[in-house]
LUMLUMGU-643242 format. One record per residue: residue number from 1; residue in one letter; x, y, z of N, C-alpha, C in turn. Coordinates in nm, 4 decimals, padded with zeros to 6 digits. Example, Ala and Ser with C-alpha at 12.3 -4.5 7.8 and 13.67 -1.06 7.14 Angstrom:
2
- 1:a:01.3190:-00.5690:00.7800:01.2300:-00.4500:00.7800:01.3200:-00.3300:00.7800
- 2:s:01.2850:-00.2250:00.7080:01.3670:-00.1060:00.7140:01.2900:00.0030:00.7870
This chain:
223
- 1:m:08.9941:09.6771:07.4881:08.8514:09.6823:07.5222:08.8360:09.7238:07.6684
- 2:s:08.7352:09.8160:07.6904:08.7090:09.8680:07.8278:08.5968:09.7907:07.8955
- 3:f:08.6247:09.7446:08.0166:08.5233:09.6673:08.0845:08.4588:09.7605:08.1939
- 4:i:08.3372:09.7254:08.2332:08.2620:09.7964:08.3332:08.2864:09.7285:08.4682
- 5:s:08.3097:09.8045:08.5787:08.3215:09.7631:08.7108:08.2062:09.8198:08.7965
- 6:i:08.1333:09.7438:08.8662:08.0301:09.7910:08.9603:08.0635:09.7406:09.0988
- 7:a:08.0752:09.8446:09.1927:08.1102:09.8179:09.3264:07.9867:09.8298:09.4127
- 8:i:07.9529:09.7267:09.4902:07.8500:09.7355:09.5976:07.9078:09.7104:09.7296
- 9:d:07.9100:09.8200:09.8158:07.9589:09.8096:09.9456:07.8466:09.8233:10.0565
- 10:g:07.8823:09.7996:10.1766:07.7820:09.8107:10.2838:07.8074:09.7080:10.3963
- 11:p:07.7338:09.7256:10.5069:07.7572:09.6403:10.6164:07.6989:09.4962:10.6033
- 12:a:07.7450:09.4051:10.6884:07.6950:09.2704:10.6817:07.5437:09.2582:10.6897
- 13:g:07.4816:09.1808:10.6131:07.3343:09.1558:10.6120:07.2536:09.2565:10.5482
- 14:a:07.3159:09.3493:10.4722:07.2356:09.4528:10.4005:07.1706:09.3904:10.2692
- 15:g:07.2114:09.2786:10.2350:07.1651:09.2164:10.1097:07.2536:09.2259:09.9927
- 16:k:07.3771:09.2736:10.0149:07.4656:09.2950:09.9015:07.5003:09.1686:09.8156
- 17:s:07.5375:09.0631:09.8829:07.5700:08.9472:09.7999:07.4539:08.8898:09.7125
- 18:t:07.3379:08.8729:09.7892:07.2236:08.8085:09.7218:07.1730:08.9010:09.6054
- 19:v:07.1778:09.0227:09.6281:07.1321:09.1178:09.5224:07.2323:09.1263:09.4088
- 20:a:07.3529:09.1382:09.4505:07.4594:09.1501:09.3420:07.4670:09.0243:09.2484
- 21:k:07.4521:08.9123:09.3185:07.4527:08.7840:09.2417:07.3354:08.7864:09.1397
- 22:a:07.2203:08.8252:09.1870:07.1003:08.8198:09.1019:07.1128:08.9176:08.9824
- 23:v:07.1581:09.0392:09.0154:07.1791:09.1536:08.9229:07.2859:09.1166:08.8142
- 24:a:07.3851:09.0502:08.8628:07.4934:09.0063:08.7656:07.4347:08.9148:08.6599
- 25:k:07.3514:08.8236:08.7038:07.2916:08.7319:08.6113:07.1982:08.8002:08.5129
- 26:k:07.1264:08.8960:08.5625:07.0302:08.9783:08.4820:07.1145:09.0619:08.3662
- 27:l:07.2203:09.1076:08.4034:07.2992:09.1985:08.3200:07.4007:09.1294:08.2346
- 28:g:07.4268:08.9954:08.2733:07.5307:08.9161:08.2081:07.6734:08.9603:08.2484
- 29:y:07.6845:09.0021:08.3762:07.8217:09.0329:08.4297:07.8706:08.9230:08.5205
- 30:i:07.9998:08.9269:08.5465:08.0512:08.8274:08.6375:08.0521:08.8815:08.7810
- 31:y:07.9969:08.7955:08.8698:07.9866:08.8360:09.0097:08.1022:08.7826:09.0880
- 32:i:08.1703:08.8753:09.1605:08.2869:08.8355:09.2405:08.2419:08.8537:09.3956
- 33:d:08.2293:08.7398:09.4575:08.1966:08.7421:09.6027:08.3214:08.7565:09.6879
- 34:t:08.3626:08.8846:09.7054:08.4875:08.9018:09.7871:08.4897:08.8416:09.9267
- 35:g:08.3684:08.8491:09.9879:08.3578:08.7941:10.1275:08.3820:08.6459:10.1306
- 36:a:08.3418:08.5754:10.0202:08.3680:08.4388:10.0075:08.5094:08.3987:10.0039
- 37:m:08.5899:08.4964:09.9483:08.7380:08.4709:09.9289:08.8016:08.4906:10.0751
- 38:y:08.7562:08.5841:10.1572:08.8068:08.5933:10.2921:08.7576:08.4695:10.3738
- 39:r:08.6368:08.4311:10.3598:08.5885:08.3142:10.4271:08.6767:08.1850:10.3960
- 40:a:08.7181:08.1784:10.2646:08.7979:08.0676:10.2178:08.9362:08.0664:10.2869
- 41:v:08.9886:08.1911:10.3018:09.1236:08.1950:10.3731:09.1047:08.1505:10.5165
- 42:t:08.9944:08.1908:10.5796:08.9696:08.1616:10.7206:08.9543:08.0030:10.7322
- 43:l:08.8824:07.9446:10.6483:08.8604:07.8045:10.6423:08.9884:07.7229:10.6261
- 44:y:09.0681:07.7725:10.5379:09.2010:07.7114:10.5101:09.2820:07.6945:10.6407
- 45:a:09.2788:07.7974:10.7186:09.3536:07.7920:10.8509:09.2944:07.6831:10.9413
- 46:i:09.1659:07.6814:10.9496:09.0991:07.5790:11.0305:09.1287:07.4339:10.9802
- 47:k:09.1209:07.4198:10.8502:09.1496:07.2934:10.7908:09.2914:07.2490:10.8222
- 48:k:09.3832:07.3427:10.8275:09.5211:07.3145:10.8567:09.5577:07.2953:11.0060
- 49:g:09.4530:07.3302:11.0852:09.4659:07.3027:11.2320:09.5299:07.4203:11.3037
- 50:f:09.5329:07.5380:11.2517:09.5826:07.6461:11.3310:09.4755:07.7519:11.3441
- 51:d:09.5025:07.8485:11.4415:09.4048:07.9570:11.4691:09.4120:08.0598:11.3564
- 52:p:09.3032:08.0827:11.2933:09.2981:08.1814:11.1818:09.3342:08.3231:11.2306
- 53:l:09.3240:08.3522:11.3630:09.3648:08.4747:11.4163:09.5071:08.4940:11.4394
- 54:d:09.5885:08.3894:11.4136:09.7354:08.3971:11.4232:09.7807:08.4654:11.2927
- 55:e:09.7953:08.5922:11.2980:09.8170:08.6749:11.1796:09.9506:08.6325:11.1129
- 56:n:10.0572:08.6183:11.1892:10.1847:08.5813:11.1265:10.1819:08.4481:11.0544
- 57:k:10.1221:08.3450:11.1250:10.1097:08.2151:11.0644:10.0295:08.2137:10.9371
- 58:l:09.9160:08.2866:10.9390:09.8254:08.2983:10.8280:09.8888:08.3628:10.7081
- 59:s:09.9567:08.4710:10.7444:10.0222:08.5471:10.6343:10.1343:08.4648:10.5690
- 60:s:10.1976:08.3737:10.6529:10.3038:08.2920:10.5877:10.2531:08.1780:10.4953
- 61:v:10.1247:08.1454:10.4982:10.0846:08.0340:10.4139:09.9901:08.0845:10.3029
- 62:l:09.9712:08.2124:10.2877:09.8926:08.2669:10.1786:09.9333:08.2226:10.0405
- 63:k:10.0716:08.2007:10.0258:10.1184:08.1520:09.8951:10.0741:08.0123:09.8587
- 64:d:10.0218:07.9377:09.9588:09.9812:07.8066:09.9396:09.8293:07.7898:09.9067
- 65:i:09.7597:07.9058:09.9074:09.6231:07.9194:09.8985:09.5756:07.9553:09.7536
- 66:d:09.4944:07.8645:09.6860:09.4393:07.8980:09.5637:09.2832:07.8978:09.5800
- 67:i:09.2281:08.0134:09.5356:09.0859:08.0395:09.5478:09.0289:08.0581:09.4098
- 68:k:08.9250:07.9905:09.3672:08.8589:08.0047:09.2432:08.7127:08.0263:09.2609
- 69:l:08.6454:08.1096:09.1843:08.4982:08.1304:09.1866:08.4506:08.0974:09.0490
- 70:d:08.3261:08.0358:09.0349:08.2764:08.0148:08.9000:08.1392:08.0856:08.8834
- 71:s:08.0917:08.0780:08.7665:07.9680:08.1520:08.7453:07.8380:08.0892:08.8006
- 72:e:07.8594:07.9688:08.8657:07.7483:07.9045:08.9352:07.7505:07.9266:09.0867
- 73:d:07.8388:08.0262:09.1272:07.8472:08.0565:09.2665:07.9249:07.9569:09.3595
- 74:h:08.0019:07.8712:09.2878:08.0686:07.7881:09.3668:08.2063:07.8376:09.4019
- 75:v:08.2551:07.8087:09.5217:08.3848:07.8575:09.5664:08.4816:07.7300:09.5909
- 76:y:08.5966:07.7436:09.5280:08.6874:07.6355:09.5314:08.8113:07.6780:09.6109
- 77:l:08.8512:07.5969:09.7133:08.9786:07.6165:09.7944:09.0712:07.5122:09.7585
- 78:n:09.1764:07.5430:09.6856:09.2749:07.4458:09.6407:09.2066:07.3252:09.5745
- 79:g:09.1137:07.3579:09.4930:09.0392:07.2522:09.4098:08.9176:07.1769:09.4739
- 80:e:08.8979:07.2090:09.6031:08.7857:07.1538:09.6754:08.6691:07.2483:09.6826
- 81:d:08.5541:07.2016:09.6551:08.4294:07.2939:09.6596:08.3944:07.3162:09.8095
- 82:v:08.4128:07.4365:09.8520:08.3857:07.4747:09.9961:08.2709:07.5677:10.0061
- 83:s:08.1794:07.5697:09.8970:08.0773:07.6682:09.8930:07.9828:07.6714:10.0266
- 84:h:07.9580:07.5452:10.0757:07.8749:07.5399:10.1945:07.9555:07.5624:10.3228
- 85:a:08.0810:07.5050:10.3215:08.1596:07.5038:10.4450:08.1921:07.6480:10.4822
- 86:i:08.2081:07.7379:10.3916:08.2539:07.8730:10.4277:08.1400:07.9536:10.4905
- 87:r:08.0126:07.9006:10.4797:07.8909:07.9731:10.5284:07.8659:07.9329:10.6774
- 88:e:07.9330:07.8509:10.7378:07.9052:07.8035:10.8736:07.9307:07.9269:10.9659
- 89:n:07.8546:07.9178:11.0783:07.8607:08.0303:11.1664:07.9921:08.0525:11.2269
- 90:q:08.0742:07.9484:11.2522:08.2049:07.9607:11.3022:08.3013:08.0464:11.2066
- 91:i:08.2837:08.0124:11.0777:08.3574:08.0935:10.9839:08.3109:08.2387:10.9761
- 92:s:08.1813:08.2576:10.9855:08.1316:08.3888:10.9825:08.1903:08.4832:11.0922
- 93:k:08.1972:08.4236:11.2133:08.2448:08.5023:11.3278:08.3935:08.5333:11.3152
- 94:l:08.4713:08.4481:11.2483:08.6184:08.4706:11.2427:08.6578:08.5551:11.1201
- 95:t:08.5735:08.5587:11.0213:08.6182:08.6189:10.8965:08.6381:08.7625:10.9015
- 96:s:08.5650:08.8440:10.9883:08.5822:08.9852:11.0034:08.7150:09.0251:11.0546
- 97:p:08.7722:08.9605:11.1638:08.9046:09.0003:11.2087:09.0138:08.9488:11.1057
- 98:v:08.9863:08.8399:11.0427:09.0873:08.7899:10.9427:09.0970:08.8861:10.8276
- 99:s:08.9850:08.9440:10.7861:08.9769:09.0371:10.6680:09.0556:09.1644:10.6975
- 100:a:09.0850:09.1905:10.8296:09.1566:09.3219:10.8661:09.3067:09.3043:10.8602
- 101:f:09.3546:09.1749:10.8454:09.5019:09.1564:10.8404:09.5505:09.2161:10.7100
- 102:p:09.6546:09.3042:10.7191:09.6996:09.3688:10.6013:09.7542:09.2725:10.4890
- 103:e:09.8251:09.1619:10.5274:09.8809:09.0730:10.4232:09.7689:08.9922:10.3496
- 104:v:09.6639:08.9508:10.4251:09.5526:08.8873:10.3719:09.4774:08.9738:10.2694
- 105:r:09.4497:09.1051:10.3110:09.3886:09.1977:10.2166:09.4645:09.2238:10.0955
- 106:k:09.5997:09.2424:10.1080:09.6851:09.2573:10.0033:09.6808:09.1500:09.9041
- 107:f:09.6873:09.0323:09.9515:09.6863:08.9067:09.8741:09.5512:08.8955:09.7925
- 108:l:09.4400:08.9139:09.8586:09.3061:08.8963:09.7961:09.2739:09.0194:09.7034
- 109:v:09.3049:09.1415:09.7457:09.2748:09.2538:09.6613:09.3420:09.2478:09.5322
- 110:a:09.4689:09.1982:09.5353:09.5427:09.1808:09.4015:09.4691:09.0893:09.3062
- 111:k:09.4085:08.9745:09.3633:09.3320:08.8877:09.2827:09.2086:08.9428:09.2262
- 112:q:09.1412:09.0252:09.3132:09.0119:09.0911:09.2778:09.0373:09.1861:09.1567
- 113:r:09.1433:09.2706:09.1736:09.1729:09.3720:09.0764:09.2027:09.3060:08.9415
- 114:e:09.2782:09.1987:08.9503:09.3251:09.1263:08.8314:09.2027:09.0817:08.7547
- 115:f:09.0982:09.0324:08.8290:08.9762:08.9787:08.7640:08.9079:09.0879:08.6882
- 116:a:08.8997:09.2094:08.7537:08.8241:09.3204:08.6997:08.8848:09.3805:08.5747
- 117:t:09.0113:09.3481:08.5526:09.0782:09.3942:08.4225:09.0330:09.3196:08.3078
- 118:a:08.9685:09.2036:08.3215:08.9442:09.1138:08.2068:08.7916:09.0846:08.1952
- 119:h:08.7134:09.1336:08.2760:08.5664:09.1092:08.2734:08.4883:09.2380:08.3074
- 120:n:08.3514:09.2318:08.2710:08.2533:09.3238:08.3271:08.2185:09.2558:08.4610
- 121:v:08.2370:09.3232:08.5656:08.2133:09.2593:08.6997:08.1263:09.3444:08.7941
- 122:i:08.0564:09.2693:08.8758:07.9928:09.3270:09.0023:08.0595:09.2615:09.1174
- 123:m:08.1108:09.3534:09.2072:08.1903:09.3014:09.3144:08.1252:09.3723:09.4426
- 124:d:08.1143:09.2891:09.5490:08.0609:09.3463:09.6719:08.1439:09.3142:09.7820
- 125:g:08.1437:09.4030:09.8817:08.2248:09.3870:10.0031:08.2123:09.5055:10.0986
- 126:r:08.3171:09.5385:10.1654:08.3222:09.6533:10.2596:08.3956:09.7800:10.1954
- 127:d:08.4925:09.7530:10.1232:08.5726:09.8649:10.0673:08.6044:09.8572:09.9191
- 128:i:08.5112:09.8083:09.8431:08.5305:09.7853:09.6999:08.5479:09.9212:09.6351
- 129:g:08.4527:10.0109:09.6568:08.4493:10.1388:09.5862:08.5527:10.2379:09.6438
- 130:t:08.6035:10.2133:09.7588:08.7074:10.3039:09.8110:08.8481:10.2527:09.7958
- 131:n:08.8624:10.1209:09.7880:09.0006:10.0591:09.7931:09.0366:09.9653:09.6766
- 132:v:08.9426:09.8597:09.6684:08.9727:09.7565:09.5710:08.9544:09.8047:09.4304
- 133:l:08.8365:09.8735:09.4098:08.8150:09.9254:09.2635:08.7750:10.0776:09.2791
- 134:p:08.8733:10.1647:09.3162:08.8428:10.2976:09.3348:08.7928:10.3727:09.2056
- 135:h:08.8287:10.3151:09.0970:08.7870:10.3757:08.9628:08.6616:10.3053:08.9053
- 136:a:08.5881:10.2302:08.9785:08.4719:10.1598:08.9317:08.3730:10.2686:08.8810
- 137:q:08.3136:10.2356:08.7601:08.2267:10.3369:08.6961:08.0937:10.3541:08.7729
- 138:i:08.0558:10.2534:08.8463:07.9214:10.2590:08.9280:07.9564:10.2097:09.0651
- 139:k:07.9138:10.2855:09.1677:07.9284:10.2488:09.3047:07.8040:10.2646:09.3837
- 140:i:07.7651:10.1591:09.4566:07.6463:10.1579:09.5404:07.6813:10.1300:09.6829
- 141:f:07.6251:10.2056:09.7738:07.6410:10.1712:09.9237:07.5130:10.1275:09.9734
- 142:m:07.5018:09.9938:09.9998:07.3804:09.9392:10.0377:07.3657:09.9273:10.1942
- 143:v:07.2571:09.9779:10.2499:07.2467:09.9766:10.3957:07.1055:09.9201:10.4326
- 144:a:07.0914:09.8874:10.5618:06.9690:09.8419:10.6220:06.9953:09.8618:10.7692
- 145:t:06.8870:09.8752:10.8497:06.9046:09.8919:10.9968:06.9669:09.7619:11.0547
- 146:p:07.0375:09.7664:11.1668:07.0853:09.6512:11.2332:06.9757:09.5472:11.2642
- 147:e:06.8626:09.6041:11.3130:06.7517:09.5114:11.3479:06.7037:09.4383:11.2325
- 148:c:06.6874:09.5031:11.1199:06.6312:09.4405:10.9941:06.7387:09.3312:10.9496
- 149:r:06.8664:09.3647:10.9573:06.9665:09.2731:10.9131:06.9786:09.1463:11.0049
- 150:a:06.9541:09.1713:11.1349:06.9558:09.0558:11.2267:06.8413:08.9631:11.2012
- 151:m:06.7235:09.0251:11.1675:06.6048:08.9322:11.1444:06.6355:08.8506:11.0075
- 152:r:06.6952:08.9079:10.9117:06.7261:08.8332:10.7941:06.8265:08.7240:10.8186
- 153:r:06.9222:08.7519:10.9050:07.0211:08.6465:10.9391:06.9580:08.5352:11.0178
- 154:v:06.8593:08.5734:11.1067:06.7934:08.4620:11.1810:06.7224:08.3744:11.0938
- 155:k:06.6515:08.4340:10.9892:06.5771:08.3518:10.8943:06.6621:08.2688:10.8198
- 156:e:06.7848:08.3092:10.7796:06.8817:08.2272:10.7105:06.9151:08.1064:10.7872
- 157:f:06.9426:08.1245:10.9167:06.9847:08.0092:11.0018:06.8557:07.9137:11.0250
- 158:q:06.7452:07.9714:11.0387:06.6279:07.8917:11.0607:06.6038:07.8042:10.9310
- 159:e:06.6284:07.8553:10.8153:06.6049:07.7802:10.6943:06.7084:07.6575:10.6847
- 160:k:06.8213:07.6699:10.7584:06.9212:07.5664:10.7622:06.8858:07.4710:10.8832
- 161:g:06.7758:07.4865:10.9580:06.7326:07.4035:11.0638:06.8036:07.4428:11.1995
- 162:e:06.8666:07.5585:11.1974:06.9183:07.6127:11.3331:06.8283:07.7020:11.3956
- 163:n:06.8459:07.7265:11.5267:06.7649:07.8157:11.6017:06.8444:07.9197:11.6796
- 164:p:06.8842:08.0199:11.6074:06.9673:08.1235:11.6639:06.8900:08.2175:11.7534
- 165:v:06.9550:08.2820:11.8469:06.8893:08.3804:11.9422:06.9008:08.5189:11.8697
- 166:y:06.7881:08.5847:11.8506:06.7880:08.7182:11.7767:06.8922:08.8089:11.8424
- 167:e:06.8716:08.8203:11.9774:06.9555:08.9248:12.0487:07.1024:08.9045:12.0319
- 168:s:07.1454:08.7792:12.0254:07.2825:08.7426:12.0009:07.3252:08.7799:11.8631
- 169:i:07.2424:08.7513:11.7619:07.2743:08.7915:11.6199:07.2781:08.9383:11.6097
- 170:l:07.1846:09.0104:11.6701:07.1898:09.1525:11.6593:07.3164:09.2170:11.7197
- 171:q:07.3601:09.1666:11.8322:07.4850:09.2122:11.8932:07.5972:09.1890:11.8053
- 172:e:07.6071:09.0683:11.7507:07.7138:09.0300:11.6606:07.7324:09.1293:11.5292
- 173:i:07.6131:09.1670:11.4820:07.6032:09.2527:11.3719:07.6495:09.3902:11.4135
- 174:k:07.6114:09.4442:11.5270:07.6515:09.5663:11.5759:07.8040:09.5644:11.6037
- 175:d:07.8567:09.4609:11.6619:07.9987:09.4538:11.6897:08.0758:09.4482:11.5560
- 176:r:08.0199:09.3718:11.4558:08.0891:09.3697:11.3286:08.0877:09.4975:11.2581
- 177:d:07.9807:09.5754:11.2636:07.9705:09.7022:11.1991:08.0832:09.7972:11.2610
- 178:y:08.0935:09.7895:11.3922:08.2017:09.8729:11.4545:08.3361:09.8337:11.4185
- 179:r:08.3676:09.7014:11.4188:08.5023:09.6608:11.3717:08.5325:09.6992:11.2292
- 180:d:08.4239:09.6760:11.1387:08.4530:09.7045:10.9931:08.4650:09.8515:10.9676
- 181:s:08.3949:09.9293:11.0415:08.4099:10.0811:11.0152:08.5188:10.1476:11.0928
- 182:h:08.5789:10.0795:11.1936:08.6886:10.1409:11.2707:08.8236:10.0738:11.2507
- 183:r:08.8317:09.9757:11.1592:08.9718:09.9087:11.1458:09.0555:10.0109:11.0800
- 184:a:09.1876:10.0012:11.1106:09.2869:10.0892:11.0642:09.3124:10.0927:10.9127
- 185:l:09.3018:09.9666:10.8610:09.3235:09.9535:10.7204:09.1921:09.9390:10.6365
- 186:n:09.1800:10.0445:10.5481:09.0638:10.0408:10.4639:08.9284:10.0162:10.5320
- 187:p:08.8871:10.0990:10.6238:08.7642:10.0796:10.6869:08.6507:10.0886:10.5928
- 188:m:08.5288:10.0346:10.6399:08.4073:10.0413:10.5639:08.3535:10.1847:10.5725
- 189:v:08.3611:10.2549:10.4563:08.3084:10.3931:10.4554:08.2376:10.4063:10.3116
- 190:k:08.1416:10.4943:10.3135:08.0786:10.5156:10.1761:08.1602:10.5991:10.0858
- 191:a:08.1921:10.5597:09.9732:08.2704:10.6306:09.8721:08.1977:10.7642:09.8413
- 192:e:08.2694:10.8639:09.8143:08.2129:10.9990:09.7933:08.1227:10.9953:09.6663
- 193:d:08.1499:10.9074:09.5736:08.0756:10.9021:09.4477:07.9809:10.7853:09.4451
- 194:a:07.9543:10.7313:09.5586:07.8588:10.6121:09.5706:07.7159:10.6605:09.5931
- 195:i:07.6217:10.5846:09.5421:07.4833:10.6080:09.5641:07.4313:10.5307:09.6758
- 196:e:07.3695:10.5743:09.7773:07.3205:10.4994:09.8920:07.1836:10.4409:09.8591
- 197:l:07.1738:10.3144:09.8880:07.0460:10.2472:09.8674:07.0044:10.1729:09.9957
- 198:d:06.8918:10.2139:10.0597:06.8488:10.1536:10.1883:06.7502:10.0446:10.1567
- 199:t:06.7832:09.9183:10.1939:06.6999:09.8044:10.1648:06.6123:09.7623:10.2860
- 200:s:06.6054:09.8392:10.3961:06.5463:09.8078:10.5181:06.3942:09.7674:10.4878
- 201:n:06.3240:09.8354:10.4133:06.1858:09.8070:10.3916:06.1560:09.7390:10.2516
- 202:m:06.2615:09.6706:10.2054:06.2447:09.6053:10.0782:06.2595:09.4535:10.0933
- 203:n:06.1757:09.3684:10.0270:06.2092:09.2362:10.0249:06.3163:09.2066:09.9193
- 204:l:06.3575:09.0763:09.9035:06.4582:09.0417:09.8108:06.4374:09.0888:09.6715
- 205:e:06.3138:09.0625:09.6195:06.2779:09.0966:09.4818:06.2932:09.2484:09.4658
- 206:q:06.2404:09.3246:09.5625:06.2373:09.4676:09.5518:06.3798:09.5245:09.5506
- 207:g:06.4661:09.4591:09.6393:06.6087:09.5039:09.6336:06.6815:09.4823:09.5083
- 208:i:06.6526:09.3725:09.4496:06.7090:09.3338:09.3154:06.6639:09.4288:09.2045
- 209:e:06.5298:09.4638:09.2060:06.4718:09.5484:09.1105:06.5287:09.6909:09.1245
- 210:a:06.5376:09.7466:09.2437:06.5855:09.8728:09.2749:06.7336:09.8874:09.2283
- 211:t:06.8100:09.7874:09.2607:06.9542:09.7901:09.2226:06.9694:09.7865:09.0732
- 212:t:06.8914:09.6901:09.0091:06.9029:09.6792:08.8697:06.8700:09.8048:08.7971
- 213:n:06.7577:09.8661:08.8343:06.7143:10.0046:08.7786:06.8202:10.1085:08.7952
- 214:l:06.8752:10.1130:08.9182:06.9829:10.2118:08.9489:07.0988:10.1927:08.8523
- 215:i:07.1376:10.0619:08.8375:07.2613:10.0388:08.7526:07.2312:10.0690:08.6024
- 216:k:07.1129:10.0322:08.5577:07.0766:10.0615:08.4157:07.0884:10.2058:08.3924
- 217:d:07.0249:10.2873:08.4856:07.0256:10.4357:08.4694:07.1722:10.4874:08.4560
- 218:k:07.2561:10.4370:08.5465:07.3891:10.4839:08.5442:07.4618:10.4388:08.4134
- 219:l:07.4348:10.3109:08.3658:07.4929:10.2688:08.2430:07.4562:10.3595:08.1256
- 220:e:07.3273:10.4020:08.1220:07.2707:10.4891:08.0162:07.3662:10.6235:08.0201
- 221:e:07.3876:10.6749:08.1399:07.4624:10.7975:08.1594:07.6075:10.7871:08.1061
- 222:l:07.6569:10.6616:08.1121:07.7918:10.6300:08.0702:07.8134:10.6163:07.9183
- 223:k:07.6968:10.6066:07.8509:07.7127:10.5935:07.6976:07.7523:10.7206:07.6335
């Protein structure tokens, strides 16, 4: 049996995860939050009391890490539900450099590819369409201006009762964009066969609708 893989790439804060999650439920696909997997690896290091940016140490303990995702958007790290813990700002700041470590990427990409061989999946990240699932039947590159993405992130933190500084968040996003697009291993680039979708002027519902329609059109073409 042949399964369909849908890759959604793009910079931090473009709406990839939220949209991909909602579209997966609409279409009956499995959603794979690759960013959550990198966050879980980062959290593991912190829980074990060592610096996640210690590449050699982190690479040596990957064999001890078990990550599971379920259809209810829960993330489990060695059996513990860490769905909320991995979203803390400290983890967000550290995950980008951790995700650039070759051994970490190799470890998680293998898990992601394995999952796609057994399910219809929607997977989002930075290099899904170019590296993780280069043969995905549908590829979307989702973008939004840095300013728009910073405002979205500020609102997320405010909803959690935090009061972030917009300028700081904006600079973090610009810095992350640079790191993600300039890293030596599998940088964030738009796949040649990806469709670009700009969500700058869309609210969440509009982003979900636009993505769903785009995917449905492509699925019709594949029949």
